[in-house]
C-alpha positions in Angstrom: 1.2 -23.4 -17.8 0.2 -22.5 -21.3 2.2 -21.1 -24.2 -0.7 -19.1 -25.6 0.4 -15.7 -27.0 -2.0 -13.8 -24.7 -0.8 -15.6 -21.6 0.6 -12.7 -19.5 2.7 -12.4 -16.4 -0.5 -11.7 -14.5 -1.8 -15.0 -15.7 1.4 -16.7 -14.6 1.2 -15.2 -11.1 -2.5 -16.3 -10.8 -1.7 -19.9 -11.9 1.4 -20.1 -9.7 -0.6 -19.3 -6.6 -3.5 -21.5 -7.7 -1.1 -24.4 -8.0 0.1 -23.7 -4.4 -3.4 -23.5 -3.0 -3.6 -27.2 -2.0 -0.6 -27.0 0.3 -0.5 -23.3 1.1 -1.8 -23.6 4.6 0.8 -26.2 5.6 3.5 -23.5 5.7 4.3 -21.5 8.7 3.8 -17.8 7.9 0.7 -18.6 5.8 -1.7 -20.3 8.1 -1.7 -19.7 11.9 -0.7 -22.7 14.1 -1.1 -21.3 17.6 -3.3 -19.1 19.7 -0.2 -17.2 20.6 0.4 -16.2 17.0 -3.3 -15.4 16.5 -3.2 -13.0 19.4 0.0 -11.4 18.0 -1.8 -10.8 14.7 -4.9 -9.4 16.4 -2.7 -7.0 18.3 -0.9 -5.8 15.2 -4.1 -5.2 13.3 -5.8 -3.5 16.3 -2.8 -1.3 16.9 -3.1 0.3 13.5 -6.7 -0.1 12.4 -8.6 0.1 15.7 -11.7 -1.8 16.6 -13.8 -3.5 13.9 -17.2 -2.3 15.1 -18.8 -3.4 11.8 -16.5 -1.3 9.6 -16.0 -2.4 6.0 -12.7 -4.0 5.5 -11.1 -5.3 2.2 -8.4 -8.0 2.4 -6.5 -7.8 -0.8 -5.0 -11.0 -2.2 -6.6 -12.9 0.6 -5.5 -16.3 -0.5 -7.0 -19.0 1.8 -8.5 -16.3 4.0 -6.2 -16.2 7.0 -6.1 -12.4 7.4 -9.8 -12.2 6.4 -10.7 -14.4 9.4 -8.4 -12.4 11.7 -10.3 -9.2 10.7 -13.6 -11.0 11.1 -12.5 -12.0 14.6 -12.0 -8.3 15.4 -15.5 -7.4 14.3 -14.9 -6.0 10.8 -17.3 -6.6 7.9 -14.8 -8.4 5.6 -14.5 -8.8 1.9 -11.7 -11.1 0.8 -10.4 -10.6 -2.7 -8.2 -12.9 -4.7 -7.5 -13.8 -8.3 -7.2 -17.5 -7.7 -10.3 -19.6 -7.6 -8.4 -22.4 -5.9 -7.3 -20.2 -3.1 -10.8 -18.8 -2.6 -12.3 -22.3 -2.5 -10.1 -22.9 0.6 -11.1 -19.6 2.1 -14.8 -20.2 1.6 -14.5 -23.7 3.1 -12.9 -22.2 6.2 -15.7 -19.6 6.5 -18.4 -22.2 6.2 -16.7 -24.4 8.8 -16.4 -21.4 11.2 -19.8 -19.9 10.4 -18.1 -16.7 9.4 -20.0 -14.2 7.3 -17.2 -13.2 4.9 -17.7 -12.1 1.3 -15.1 -13.6 -1.0 -14.7 -12.4 -4.6 -12.5 -13.3 -7.6 -10.7 -10.1 -8.7 -7.3 -8.7 -9.6 -5.9 -6.8 -6.6 -4.5 -4.2 -8.9 -7.9 -3.7 -10.7 -10.5 -4.6 -8.2 -13.7 -3.2 -9.9 -15.0 -2.4 -6.4 -17.0 0.8 -5.7 -15.0 3.9 -4.9 -14.9 5.2 -1.3 -16.6 2.0 -0.1 -14.1 0.7 2.5 -13.0 2.0 5.9 -9.8 -0.1 6.0 -7.8 -2.1 3.5 -5.3 -4.7 4.6 -2.8 -6.8 2.5 -0.2 -9.3 3.6 2.6 -10.4 1.3 1.1 -8.9 -1.8 3.0 -5.7 -2.5 6.3 -7.6 -3.3 4.5 -9.3 -6.2 2.9 -6.2 -7.8 3.6 -5.4 -11.4 2.6 -1.8 -11.1 2.5 -0.6 -7.5 1.8 3.0 -8.5 -1.4 2.0 -10.2 -2.3 -0.4 -7.4 -1.8 2.2 -4.7 -3.9 4.7 -6.6 -6.6 2.1 -6.9 -6.5 1.3 -3.2 -6.6 5.0 -2.4 -9.8 5.4 -4.4 -11.5 2.5 -2.6 -11.0 4.0 0.8 -13.4 6.4 2.4 -12.0 9.8 3.6 -10.0 9.1 6.7 -9.7 5.4 5.8 -6.6 3.4 6.5 -4.4 1.0 4.5 -2.3 -1.6 6.3 0.5 -3.2 4.3 2.3 -6.2 5.9 5.2 -7.2 3.7 9.0 -7.5 3.5 12.1 -8.0 1.4 12.3 -11.7 0.9 14.9 -11.4 -1.9 18.0 -9.7 -0.5 20.5 -12.2 0.8 22.0 -12.0 4.3 24.1 -14.3 6.4 21.1 -16.0 7.9 19.7 -16.9 4.5 23.1 -18.4 3.5 23.2 -20.4 6.8 19.7 -21.7 6.2 20.5 -22.8 2.6 23.7 -24.6 3.8 21.7 -26.4 6.6 19.0 -27.4 4.1 21.5 -28.9 1.7 23.2 -30.8 4.5 20.0 -32.2 5.8 18.5 -32.9 2.4 21.6 -35.0 1.6 20.5 -37.5 4.3 17.3 -38.3 2.3 17.1 -40.1 -1.0 13.6 -38.6 -1.7 13.7 -35.9 -4.3 11.2 -33.0 -4.3 10.7 -32.5 -8.1 7.4 -30.7 -7.6 9.0 -28.3 -5.1 11.9 -27.6 -7.3 9.6 -26.9 -10.3 7.6 -24.4 -8.2 10.7 -22.8 -7.0 11.9 -22.2 -10.6 8.5 -20.7 -11.5 8.7 -18.5 -8.4 12.1 -17.2 -9.4 11.0 -16.6 -13.0 8.1 -14.5 -11.9 10.1 -12.7 -9.2 12.6 -11.5 -11.8 9.9 -9.6 -13.7 7.9 -7.9 -11.0 8.4 -4.3 -9.8 10.1 -5.2 -6.6 12.4 -7.9 -8.2 15.2 -6.6 -6.0 13.2 -6.8 -2.8 10.4 -4.7 -1.4 11.9 -2.1 1.0 9.8 -0.1 3.4 11.2 3.3 2.3 10.3 2.7 -1.3 6.8 1.6 -0.5 6.3 4.7 1.8 7.4 6.9 -1.1 5.0 5.4 -3.5 2.1 5.6 -1.0 2.8 9.3 -0.6 2.8 9.8 -4.4 -0.7 8.1 -4.4 -2.0 10.6 -1.9 -1.7 8.7 1.4 -0.7 10.7 4.5 1.0 9.9 7.8 2.7 6.6 6.8 3.9 4.8 9.9 6.4 2.0 9.5 6.1 -0.6 12.2 9.1 -2.9 12.7 7.7 -4.5 15.9 6.6 -7.8 14.5 8.7 -9.9 16.9 5.7 -11.3 18.8 4.4 -12.8 15.5 7.9 -14.1 14.5 8.6 -15.7 17.9 5.3 -17.5 17.8 6.0 -18.8 14.3 9.5 -19.8 15.3 8.1 -22.5 17.6 6.8 -24.2 14.5 10.0 -23.8 12.3 13.5 -25.2 12.1 16.0 -23.0 13.9 17.7 -21.9 10.6 14.4 -20.8 9.2 13.4 -19.0 12.4 16.7 -17.2 12.5 16.4 -16.1 8.8 12.9 -14.8 9.5 14.0 -12.8 12.5 16.8 -11.1 10.5 14.8 -10.3 7.3 13.5 -6.8 6.4 9.9 -7.4 7.4 7.5 -4.6 8.3 4.0 -3.3 8.5 3.1 0.1 7.1 -0.1 2.0 7.9 -1.1 5.0 5.9 -4.2 7.2 5.9 -6.4 8.7 3.2 -6.9 12.4 4.0 -10.3 13.5 5.2 
């Protein structure tokens, strides 16, 4: 990181995710590790957004392109947008390997500079909880959608503590004590994460009801909160330790689909 006077929280967020790009896809919940999970994601997206049929889709904060590729699988014409060049390098490499025609661009998800009313659908996974100004972001996303277009937000409260989180932390401390190898890099990233989290809008955790309220203020209609993410979580659990799987299953995780009026 830099101590430059003009170095903003937005810059910190960009650099934090850029520094995580190299190992990002190694974590369950980021990349997809089974066809069972892939099918569960396809089902969730199709349930809310319908068939791709060449419709224009924007994947906000696309990272390494996981959701972009899921959308491409379903027949959408996909643009993946992220502020991290390091993340996009990974996303472009995947697209090249798969022969997938996906447009990837470097932009701020809160100020995209994309043409108004140019997208049929917008999807974002695990972005909203990091927003600095969700009111402005939702207004921006509303403007990018065509009349009747849909926004799909997949997110959660990853902050609020519950018994499963406490259990997982205790288990990790006990198992870490069996190893003499210290993870200094991981600890440093965790400190940076906590420092950033303390200053974003949803520092206390992104809750579905608050997001629905803000989406309505931005002009969206018919918000539907979908809590049925179990198929995804069960597929992911097969790749996780039991305490992490239990914590994920008990977290406040959701998908919200909202529509721009005709």
